[in-house]
N, C-alpha and C positions, 0 to 999 in steps of 0.2 A: 438464603431467603433475601429478596430482595423486599426493603422495610415501605415501600412506594405502593401505590395500591394501585387496580385495575378498575377501570372505567367499563359503561356498558358495553363496552364493544372488545373489553379483555385487553386491552392496551397499555403499554405501563407507563407513568406517569411521576415526574418530581426524582427522579433518580438524584441520584448522588456518584459521579464517576470520577476516580481516581487516574488519570493520565501520569504514569511515573517516566517520566524521563523524557524531556521538552526539547528535543533537539528539533531538524523538520519538519517530518514526520507525527512528531508527539503535540508540537505547535498546533499542526493542522489541523489532528484530531482532537484538540480541545477547543479551539478556535468553530471548528463546525460544530459540536456537542454541545455550546455552550449556546447556540442559535435557536438550541431546541428548545420548544416549551414542556416538553418531555423530562427534561433535565432542569434540577432545580439548582445544584451545583458541580463544577467541574474543579478538580484539584488539582494541580500540577504542580510535580518536584522534579525540580533541577540540583545540579549543586551547587552550581554558580548561577542563580536567581537575577544577579543584574541586568542579566541577557535578556530577562521578560520584561521587560519595563512597561512594554505595548499592553500584557495582559494586565495592569493596574488599572485600568481606564474600564475595564472588561467584570461586571457585576457579579457577575455569576461565577467570577475563576477565581481561586486564591491558589495563593504561592505560598511554595514552602518545602525546603531541602530535606522534611523526614516522612521518608517513604513509609517507616509505621504508622503515623499519625494518619498519609495519606489513606492509605490501607485499611485501617480499623475504621475510617469513618464513610465507607464507600460502599455500595453497595454494588459495583461491579469496578474491576481494576483493569487498567487495559496499560500492560508493561511495553513500554517503546524504547527502552534503551540499548547498547551497543551488545552483539554477546559475549563479549571481554566481559561485560558488567552485569553478566545476567547471576551469576551463581550469590554473589554477591548480594543483589537486591532479593533475588526470591529468599534468601534466608531470612530477609529482614520483613521481608512481607506475612511470613510462615505462617505466625501465630492467629493473624488477622484475617486471611484465605480460607480456611473452612467453607462450605456450604456458598461459596460466591465464583460466578462467573472469572475465569482470568483469561483475557485475550491476549495473546501473544504475537506483537508482533515485531519479534526477534528469529533475523534470519536463521535458518537452516537450524534450530531448537529442536528437538521431537516433541511431542505428546509425553511420549514416556519418560524421558527423561525431565519434561517440567514436571509431570508427574511423581515422579522420584523423591522433589522438594516440597511438591503440595499436591499429597495423594489425595486432602478430601477436595480439594476445590473441584470446578467443571470448566476444566481446560480445552481452549481455540487458539490452535495455531493459528498465526495470518498472515499476509503478503499484503501492504497495501504498497502504491507507487510515489511516485511526490508530486503527480497532480492530485494529491489532497489536498495542496495548497492553494487550489482554485477551485474543488471540490467535486473534484474529474476523474478520482482516484477508481483502478479497478481492484477492486481485492477479492483472490483468493481468498478460502477458507478451508480448514477442517475443524470441528468439535469433535472434542471424545464421546464416547458412548455414554455420561453421564448426563447430558441435557439435551432437555424433553424437549417438545415442537415448542414448547412457551419461550422457552432456555433460547431456542435457535433463531426466536422472532425476538426478543431484544437484542442477541448478536448482528442480527442484519437491520434493527434500527439503528445500532452503534454505528455501523460500515456504511448506513444510508445518512448519516449527517456530514459524506465528505465524499460521495462516489457512490458509486456500483458495488455488486458485490456478489460471487460465484463458490457456490461449494465444490470440493475436487476433495480425491482421496489422497488422502496427506504422502503418498509413493510421489507425487506429484510437487510438491511443493517447493522441493528444490529446484526444480525445471522452474514452474513456477516464478520464483525467486529468482531467475535467468532471464527467463523472457521478458515479462511483465512487470516485475521491480526494475531490473536496469534495463528494462527498456529502453526508457525515457534518453537514458543517455544515447544509445546506438542511433534512433530518430534522430539528437540533436547532432549527432555528427551527421547526419544526412544528410541534414537540414544545411548545417555550416556547408557540407559541398555543395547543396544547390547553388547557394546565396553565392561563392566561392567560383561555379562554374557561368552565373550570370555574370559575375565580372570581366570572365575570362573573354566572355564574348560581348563587350562592351555595354555592359548593364550598370546604370545606379546600385549602390548597397541596397537605398532604403528601396526602391522599386523589386530587386533579385528578393529580399529577404519578405514582404508581402506575397508578391509571389508564390514564392515557397511554402509558404505557412498557410495560404489560403487553399495551393494546389495539393496538400497532408490533409488537410481538413476538409476538406469537399471529397476528395477519397474517400478518405474512414467513412465517414457519412452516410457516402454514396453506396458504399459497399454493404454496412451495416441497416440500413435503410431498405433498399433491395433486396439484402441477401443471397446478392450476389458470389461467385466465386474471384477469387484473384485473376485467375484465367482469364474468367471472361472478360472481367472488367480490361487488362491488357488487351486481348485479340480485337476487344470493339474499337479501341484505340489505334490498330496496330494495322497500317495499309500499305499494300506491293510495293515497294520499292520508295519509300514514304518517313519521316523522319525520325517517328517513331521505331520502325525496325532499326535504324541506321545506330540510333541511339542506343537502345538494345543489345545490338550485339557487340557495342564497347563495352555495357556490361557484362554480357556473358565473357567476355575477353579478359576482363579483370576478375571475374572468379566472386561476383557482388554475393548473386545466392550463396555463395560455399562458403565466404568470409562472416556473412549473420549469420548460418546455422554453425560456422563453426566456434565466433564467439557465444550463442548457445548454451554451448555444450560444452566451453570451457569455464562460463560462468559457475554452469550448475554443477561442476566439477568441485568449484573453487567453492561452494556450498558444503558439498559433501566433506571438504578439510575443513570448514569453519565447526561444523556440525561434530566432528571426532576429537577434534580440539577442545570442543567446551566439554566433553564425554571423557579426556583426560584429565582434566582438572579438575 
């Protein structure tokens, strides 16, 4: 149960949240949470706290190497360690987890596997992406059956401090990891390729970069706001014997779409292997 109180609107306030593991994602989550007036303290753990010097200026963030201490003091626990460290960390916090919401950001580890170590906790499996560092993550998540409607609202509040969220069935989570978790890397490669293409046709690097970035963000916003199918947008800018169809023809020759699909499929299979490795150890 949360120690925090509810206001007249049923909103949570003044929570203490532990973020176990301050890698890039964990650090972004902690920073996002610390900015919310509904959070009184964020306890961040990491083996080497010397890398968290920037947090020392944050009044609401407490830094420690002690996962047990953090879990004991927290109302809600976010586990953001690498999958390889999962079992050790979960066993450390097990005595302090009953009744609490545990949000796992660990790739590929199932709710059932988490419940084996934390049987009396309310488990949420989630996958954000690196855009959490600027508050723009899309976090897909699956709650276990123990969570109430109020619990889910609390979870969505947490995700809302560093982006948007979407509830999905758990069987999709490995694919989510491959598509949106790994997706920024694919998009970065595409942008890098567009910049290189600009250089190849005589464009200065800074101009090519600005054009590539704005084209990407503008296209994404257009699809979202107009609720357009990508094929509709493609057809709207493709004219007979024009420049766009010439470029699209080359993309098709290079199997661009097939390569993207193969990348997501390969990453999904890799996530499944991570899950099996966790179960075997």
